[in-house]
N, C-alpha and C positions, 0 to 999 in steps of 0.2 A: 437100462443104463442110459445116462444122460449124454447128449451129444454136445461136445465142446468145440467151438471154432475160435481160432485165434486171429487177431487182426494182422499179425505178421507171421511169416513162416519161421518155424523153429530151425529147420535145416535150410541154409541159403542155397538157392539154385544158381548154378553157374551158367551164365549166358555167353554165347560166343557172338562177337561182333563181326558181321560180314562186311568185307571191303568191296565186294563185287556189286555191280548195279543190278537191281531187280529187273526181270524180264517184262513185267506187266506195265512198267512206267511209260514205255514208248506208246503202247496202245492207248493208255489214258491221256497222254499228251496229244495224240492224234485226234481222239474223240473231243477233247477240249478245244483244240484248234478248229475242228469242223463246226462245233457249236458256236464258237465266236464268229466264224465266217458266216454262218447262217444268220446270226443276230445282226451282223453288219449288212447282209443282203436285205433282210426284212426292213431295217432302218432306212436304207437307201430307197427301197420301194415306197415306203411311207412318205419320205421327204419328196420323192419324185411326184407322187400323187398329189401332195399338197401344193407343190409349186406349179404343176401343169394343169390342174383342175381349177377352173375359174370360180372364185367365190367360196372355196372350201375353207380357207384360212379365216376369212372374215366371218363365215358362219360359225366356225368353232369358237372364235373369239367373243362373239356377242351372245350366244346362247339362244334360247327360244322365247325370251320374254318380249312381248310386243310393246310394252311401255317404255323400253329403253330406246334411245335413238339409234338409227342404223349407222354402223361404222363402215366407212369405205377406207380400207388400208392398202396403200400401195406396196410394191415389192421393196422399195428402198426403205420405207418406214419399218416394215417388218424385219428387214435385215439389220437396221441400226438398233432397234429395240429388242431384237431376239438373238441374233447370231453374235453380234459384237460383245454384249455382256457375257455370253457363254464362253467365248474365246478368251476374254480378259480374265474370267474366273479360272479357266483351265491354266492360263499362263501364270497366274498368281499362285495357284496350287502347285504347279511345277517348280516355281522358284522356291517356295517353302520346302518342298521335298528335297531339292538340291541343297539348300542350306542345312537341313537336318542331316542329309547324307554326308556332307563335308565335315560337319561338326562331329559326327560319330567316327569318321575316318581318322581325324587328326587328334582326337581326345582319347587318351589311353586310360 
């Protein structure tokens, strides 16, 4: 006998909607929070290493090619050309997100 499978069910299944909160969500939220805190901790350790170790940032910036001129970059220069554009980009992204949020809130 041939096996027939239908894409939709012939008899609809009645599903109940639960209004109570699931028990497992708090555990997953705690695991996610711990993961995020771990990522922030690792990031701060890497930034601290790069700031306090002499010559690490310059070495990473110029690579291992001997034909290139050696770059001596001060802390103020790396701050202006590194952190300031990053913070400006984050602020711009935040403003765009706020504009989108307010447009969705007041448009029905």
